[in-house]
C-alpha positions in Angstrom: 81.9 97.3 115.2 84.2 99.6 117.2 81.8 102.3 115.9 83.5 102.4 112.6 83.6 100.8 109.2 85.1 96.8 108.8 86.8 96.5 105.1 87.9 93.2 103.6 91.0 93.1 101.4 90.5 92.2 97.8 86.6 92.8 98.0 84.8 96.3 97.5 82.9 95.9 100.8 82.0 98.3 103.8 80.0 97.4 106.9 79.1 100.4 109.1 77.1 100.9 112.0 74.1 102.8 112.2 75.2 106.1 112.5 76.8 106.3 109.3 75.3 103.9 106.5 74.1 100.2 105.9 76.4 97.6 104.4 77.2 97.2 100.8 76.8 93.9 99.2 79.9 91.7 98.9 81.0 90.7 95.8 83.4 87.6 96.1 85.6 85.8 93.9 83.9 81.7 92.5 85.6 79.5 94.7 88.1 77.0 93.2 87.5 73.3 92.8 90.8 73.2 95.2 88.9 75.8 97.8 85.4 73.5 97.6 87.5 70.4 98.4 89.4 71.9 101.2 85.7 73.1 102.7 84.7 69.8 102.7 87.0 68.5 104.2 87.3 71.2 106.3 83.3 70.4 107.4 83.7 66.6 107.5 86.5 67.0 110.0 84.5 69.4 112.3 81.6 67.2 112.0 83.4 64.3 112.5 85.2 65.2 115.8 81.7 67.2 116.8 80.2 63.7 116.5 82.6 61.7 118.3 82.6 64.4 121.2 79.0 65.2 121.7 78.5 61.6 121.8 80.9 61.0 124.7 79.8 64.3 126.2 76.1 62.8 126.6 77.0 60.3 129.1 77.3 62.6 131.9 75.3 65.8 133.6 78.7 67.4 133.2 79.2 66.7 129.8 75.4 67.9 128.6 76.6 70.9 130.1 79.5 71.2 127.7 77.4 70.0 124.8 74.4 72.6 125.6 77.1 75.6 125.5 78.6 74.3 122.6 75.2 74.1 120.4 74.1 77.5 121.9 77.7 79.2 120.1 76.6 77.1 117.1 72.7 78.7 117.2 74.6 81.8 117.8 76.4 81.5 114.6 73.4 80.2 112.3 71.3 83.2 113.3 74.3 85.5 112.5 74.7 84.2 109.2 71.4 84.1 108.2 71.4 87.8 109.1 74.2 88.4 106.6 72.9 86.5 103.9 70.1 88.4 104.3 71.8 92.0 104.0 74.0 90.3 101.0 77.3 90.7 103.3 80.1 88.3 103.6 79.6 86.4 106.8 83.8 86.1 106.6 83.8 89.9 107.7 82.2 89.3 111.0 85.1 86.9 112.3 87.3 89.8 111.9 85.9 92.0 114.0 87.2 91.0 117.7 83.9 91.4 119.6 81.3 89.3 117.1 84.4 86.8 116.4 83.0 84.6 119.1 79.6 84.5 118.0 80.0 84.0 114.0 83.0 81.5 114.2 82.4 77.9 114.2 82.6 76.9 118.1 85.2 75.2 119.4 84.7 72.4 122.2 87.8 72.8 124.6 91.1 74.6 123.2 91.2 78.3 122.0 88.3 80.6 122.4 89.8 83.2 123.5 90.2 87.0 121.7 94.1 87.7 120.8 93.8 90.5 123.4 92.5 88.6 126.1 95.5 87.5 128.7 98.2 89.9 127.4 99.7 91.2 130.3 99.1 88.5 132.4 101.2 85.6 133.8 102.0 83.2 131.7 100.2 80.5 133.2 96.8 82.5 132.9 97.6 82.8 129.0 98.4 79.4 128.5 95.2 78.2 130.3 92.8 80.5 128.3 94.6 79.7 125.1 94.3 75.8 126.2 90.7 75.6 127.7 89.3 78.8 126.5 86.2 77.2 124.7 85.8 74.5 127.5 85.4 77.6 129.9 82.7 79.4 127.4 80.5 75.9 126.8 80.5 75.5 130.7 79.9 78.6 131.4 77.0 79.3 128.5 75.6 75.3 129.1 75.1 76.2 132.4 72.9 79.6 131.6 71.0 77.6 128.7 70.1 74.2 131.3 69.2 76.8 134.5 66.9 79.2 131.9 65.5 75.7 130.4 65.2 74.4 134.0 63.0 77.7 135.0 60.4 77.1 132.3 60.3 73.1 132.5 61.1 71.9 135.7 57.6 73.0 137.6 55.7 70.8 134.9 58.1 67.8 135.3 57.7 68.0 138.9 53.9 68.1 138.8 54.3 65.1 136.5 56.4 63.0 138.9 53.6 63.9 142.0 50.7 63.1 139.6 52.6 59.6 138.9 53.0 59.2 142.5 49.8 60.1 143.3 48.1 57.9 140.8 50.0 54.5 142.1 49.5 55.5 145.6 45.8 56.0 145.2 45.6 52.6 143.6 47.8 50.9 146.0 45.7 52.1 148.7 42.1 52.1 147.0 41.7 56.0 148.2 39.2 56.8 146.2 38.1 60.0 147.8 41.7 61.0 146.8 41.1 59.6 143.2 41.0 63.2 141.2 43.9 64.4 142.9 46.3 62.4 140.5 44.5 62.7 137.5 44.3 66.8 137.8 48.1 67.3 139.2 48.9 65.8 136.0 46.6 67.8 133.6 47.9 70.7 135.2 51.7 69.6 134.6 50.7 69.1 130.9 49.4 72.5 130.7 52.3 73.9 132.5 54.4 72.2 130.1 52.6 73.0 126.7 52.7 76.7 127.9 56.3 76.3 128.5 57.2 74.7 125.3 55.3 77.5 123.1 58.5 80.1 124.5 60.9 77.4 124.9 62.7 77.2 121.7 62.8 80.9 120.7 63.9 81.4 124.4 66.6 79.2 124.0 67.8 80.9 120.6 67.4 84.1 122.0 69.7 83.3 124.8 72.7 81.6 122.4 72.7 84.6 120.2 72.2 87.3 123.5 74.4 85.2 126.1 72.3 87.1 128.3 70.2 85.3 130.8 67.6 87.7 131.1 66.8 88.0 127.5 65.5 84.3 127.5 62.7 85.6 129.8 61.6 88.5 127.8 58.2 86.8 127.4 56.6 89.3 125.4 58.9 89.9 122.8 59.6 85.9 122.3 55.4 85.3 122.3 55.4 88.1 119.6 58.0 86.5 117.5 56.2 83.2 117.9 52.6 84.4 117.1 54.1 86.2 114.0 55.1 83.3 112.1 52.8 80.1 112.7 54.2 78.1 110.5 57.7 78.7 111.0 57.1 78.1 115.1 55.0 75.1 113.6 57.7 73.7 112.3 60.2 74.3 115.0 57.5 72.4 117.3 57.4 69.3 114.8 61.2 69.3 114.8 61.5 68.8 118.1 58.8 66.4 118.6 59.9 64.2 115.9 63.9 64.4 117.1 62.6 63.6 120.9 60.4 60.5 119.4 63.6 58.2 118.7 65.6 59.2 121.8 62.3 58.3 123.7 62.3 55.3 122.4 65.9 54.5 123.0 65.6 55.3 126.9 62.1 53.2 127.1 64.1 50.3 125.0 66.0 48.6 128.0 62.6 47.5 129.7 63.0 44.6 127.3 66.5 43.4 128.2 65.4 41.6 131.4 63.4 39.4 129.7 66.3 38.2 127.0 67.9 34.9 128.0 71.3 36.3 127.0 71.0 39.0 130.0 69.9 36.6 132.6 73.5 34.9 133.0 75.3 37.8 133.1 77.1 39.7 136.2 76.8 43.1 137.1 79.8 44.1 135.7 78.9 42.6 132.3 75.7 44.0 132.4 76.7 47.4 132.9 79.3 46.9 129.9 76.7 46.1 127.7 74.5 49.2 129.0 77.3 51.7 128.7 77.9 50.4 124.9 73.9 50.8 124.4 74.2 54.3 125.7 76.7 55.2 123.6 74.7 54.2 120.3 72.0 56.2 122.1 74.4 59.0 122.5 75.5 58.7 118.9 72.0 59.1 118.0 70.8 61.9 120.3 73.8 64.4 119.7 72.8 65.5 116.0 69.0 65.1 116.8 69.7 67.6 119.5 71.7 69.6 117.4 69.5 69.4 114.8 66.5 71.0 116.7 68.0 73.8 118.2 69.4 74.8 114.8 66.3 74.6 113.2 65.2 76.7 116.4 68.0 79.4 115.8 67.3 79.8 112.1 63.6 80.3 112.9 64.0 82.9 115.6 66.9 85.1 113.7 64.3 84.9 110.5 61.3 86.0 113.1 63.3 88.5 114.9 64.8 90.3 111.5 61.1 90.4 109.9 60.0 92.0 113.7 63.0 94.9 112.9 62.0 95.6 109.3 58.3 95.5 110.2 58.7 97.7 113.3 57.2 95.1 115.9 60.5 94.9 117.3 61.9 98.3 118.8 65.5 98.9 119.3 65.6 98.8 123.1 64.0 95.7 122.9 67.2 94.2 121.2 70.4 92.5 122.9 73.7 94.8 122.8 74.7 91.6 120.3 71.3 91.6 118.3 71.7 95.5 117.9 75.3 95.3 116.8 75.0 92.8 114.5 71.9 93.8 112.7 73.2 97.6 112.9 76.5 96.7 111.3 74.6 95.0 108.2 72.3 98.0 107.9 68.9 96.1 108.7 68.4 99.0 111.4 67.8 101.3 108.9 64.0 101.1 108.3 62.9 100.1 111.4 59.7 101.1 112.1 59.1 101.3 108.1 57.0 99.3 106.0 56.1 100.3 102.3 56.8 104.3 103.7 53.9 103.4 106.8 54.2 102.8 110.5 53.2 99.1 111.1 51.3 100.4 114.7 48.2 101.3 112.3 46.7 97.8 111.7 43.5 97.7 109.9 40.2 96.7 112.0 39.4 93.6 110.0 42.9 92.2 109.7 43.0 92.3 113.8 39.4 90.8 114.0 40.7 88.1 111.4 43.9 87.7 113.7 41.8 86.4 116.7 40.5 83.3 115.1 44.1 82.6 113.4 45.7 83.1 116.0 43.5 80.8 118.4 43.5 77.9 115.9 47.6 78.3 115.6 48.1 77.9 119.1 45.7 74.7 119.2 47.7 73.2 116.5 50.7 74.1 118.3 49.4 72.5 121.8 48.6 69.6 120.0 51.9 69.2 118.5 53.5 69.5 121.9 51.5 67.0 123.5 53.1 64.5 121.3 56.1 64.9 123.4 54.2 64.7 126.8 52.9 61.3 125.4 56.7 60.3 124.3 57.1 60.8 128.4 54.4 59.3 129.9 54.5 56.3 127.7 58.6 56.2 128.2 58.3 56.3 131.6 55.6 53.6 131.9 57.6 50.9 130.2 61.0 51.9 131.6 60.8 54.1 134.9 63.5 56.3 135.3 62.5 58.1 138.6 62.5 62.0 138.8 64.9 62.3 136.0 62.6 60.3 133.3 60.1 63.6 134.2 62.2 66.5 134.7 64.4 66.0 131.4 64.2 65.2 128.1 67.6 64.8 126.2 66.5 66.7 122.9 64.8 69.6 124.9 66.7 70.2 128.3 70.0 68.6 129.1 71.2 65.9 126.5 72.2 63.2 129.1 71.3 59.7 127.9 73.2 57.5 130.3 70.5 55.9 132.5 72.4 53.1 134.1 70.3 52.1 137.5 72.1 53.0 140.9 71.8 49.5 142.4 73.5 47.7 139.5 76.6 50.1 140.5 76.5 48.3 144.2 78.8 45.6 145.0 77.5 41.9 144.3 76.7 40.2 147.5 
């Protein structure tokens, strides 16, 4: 926090960097009924606006980038609030700091987002653009980083699945029994690659959201340590992702049944497109909160795992990003790095390490079984409603929240 202390008027609060002293607890006045009502109204307005815009943005690839960026900023906010409450401090203090306000504040969709000093001395047009479209630009930049990092981890498995599907059908039609094993083996390799990627992806996404640095999402050693340190916590994350993906997968597969509906048979292409647009809007209305929920749970569990790692010494200072180091240091969490009950955590008893091996193996097996539920959703969904390569490489709750899937041939002019 600019290397000094932050204070809040009306409350005896001090936030200091690690060079001085830890943060003291905050004692705030009890909220009045009018304040509670105001907070409820403000939260309802934000949730309603987010639901409306999120639903609309799930209808295109560019819109899904904006949704990802907005969600990543929300994940950062969730993490910062978790660390702040763990320190007994007031989260409002973080919003008063110029550097941390963009992390701790509620994310906006389009307007605002620039700091008070940003754009000063520049041309009037530039200042207006920053004021009116600052958050949109931030969402696009962060969303692009998020989807690129996600694609690096998950795209190989999707391509392998598509190749396996093609190989299986090609072998079936051409009776190439000598190559019968190619398709299944390719598919199994894709499944293995996907499950391994998903062992890291939720926490990698959360780390990227907090740090804003693309490289931090690929710190495999640290992320794997955080995952392994809390088996139940990560099992919860995996379960939420799989369960949240299920209704979306069903919604994407359901259009296969529309062709057998007599009401659809007599419709023109324009009428079919109109109905499908309405259907995918409803699916987007469902997908957006599920996407946010899954990533919010990942952010909360990641922030808890990182804080625990810092407290026990399994996470060192140089492994933290600049944002993580600044926030945790300002809140006093870095005062006890590497110390637990007066001893370094590097000395684990031999029997604990011995017990940890089968326990960790069991945890990995359970996580793999949970993530296989998502694999099953992909293959079953593609079987009922084949959506081409996109159906293999993009699952809306995990990757880009893009649900509109109107076939391209329907948009061609009628003969």
